[in-house]
N, C-alpha and C positions, 0 to 999 in steps of 0.2 A: 931705904926703900927705893926700888926701881919703879919709875912711873910707867904705867901701862898706856901706851900711845893712844889707842882708841878711846880709853876713858878720859884722857887729857883733852883730846880733840872734841869729844862729845861734851865735856864740861865747858869748853870754850863756846861751843855751839849753843848750849843751853843759856849761858851767861849773855851771849850776844842777843839771843831772841827774847829772853825774859827780863833782862836788866837794862841793856843798852838800847835796843831797838825802841822800846816804849818811851824812852826819854829823848829821842831824836825828834827835832822839829821839821827838818827839811825832808820832803818826799824822796829826793834823790839819795840822800844819806840813808834813809830807812830802807829803800830798795837795795842799795849796795850792801848794807849790813845783813839783810835777809838772804841775799844771794851768797855772801861770804859764809854765813852760818850754815847754810845747807851744803855748801862746798866742803866745809870742814867735816860734816857728817859723812859725806861721800868719801872723803879722803880717809877717815877713820875706818870705814868699811873696806876700802881698797887695801889699806895697810894690813888689816887682819886676814883678808881672804885672797888677795890678789895673786900671790904666788901659787896657792893651792888651785885656784880656778885655771890658771894658765897651764900648770903642770898636768892637771886632770884632762883638760882639753887635748893637750899634746899627746898624752898617752892613749886617749880614745881614738884620735885620728890615726896614730900609728897602728893600732889594732885593726882599725878599718882597712888601712892600706895593706896590711899583711894578708887579710882575707881577700881583698880585691885583687891583689897581685896574682893570686892563684887562679883567678877566673876570667879576668879581662882579656879580650882578644888582641888588643893593641900591645905588641911586645915592648915597644919603647915605653909606653905608659906603665906596663907591668914592671919593668926594670926600675923606673923612678919610684914606683910605689914600694917595691921591695927595699930599695935603698933608704927611703924615708922611714919605713917600718922598722928598720934596723937601727935607726938613730936614737940617741938619748939626749936629754937636756944637759948641756955642759955646765950649767950653774942654775941656782935658784934666784939669781938677780932678775928683777922684773924686766929689765931691758933685754937680757939674754933670752928669757922665756918669751917675751913679746916678738923678738926677731924670729925665733923658731916657730912660734904660733902663726905668724904671718906667712912664712914659707909653707907650712903645713896646710893652712887654709887655702892658699893659692893652688896647691896640688889637689885639695879636696874639691875645689870648684871645678878643676879640670876633670877629675874622676866623676863627679856628679853629672857633668854635662855628657860625658861618655855613657854613663849608666842610663841616663834619661832617653837617649836615642837608641840604645841597644835593644834588640829584639830577643836576646838570649834568655834562656830560662832562669838564669841566676840573677838577672837584672832587677826584677821587682823586689826581691828580698834584700838585695844590697841597697837599693834606693830607699827602702823603708828604714834600714839601719842608719843610712846617712841622715835622713830626716829625724830619726830619734836622737842622733848626736846633736844636730842643729837645735832642736827644741830644748834638750837638756842644757846645752851650752848657753842658750839665751836665758833660760830659767836661772842658771847659776849666776849670770851677770846682771840680773835685775838689781836696780839700785834700791837701797833702803834709806828713806829719808826720815829725819827726826820728826816725830809728831808730838806736839805739846798738848794733845787732847782735844 
């Protein structure tokens, strides 16, 4: 049988919180054990969904960039947006996805700053799409902590 990593980590979390933590006497040890158990729960979540979140965010930003490249007035920015929009993730390794995500977010910040000061007719709609992406990205990255009831 192949162990399911999130199930194993959540099992460790549950054991730490329900069996070990109540039997510790020192406050310091109790606090550390509680923090470690919640960290295991967060790690289990990241293991399961980490690549999907980053991949989805990267694809959404590239789609935004493709649209923005057609309308922004700054030709240099439009060229960088087009180049980024044409990119693809080289791997599903979290480190690779994170590196691409960081570069794309840096460009998104630059685009958003340009959109916010633009008086062009296209700016409000693009601004709304950027905000929609930011809200969706924050929602996807919300942490789910283990609750014992």
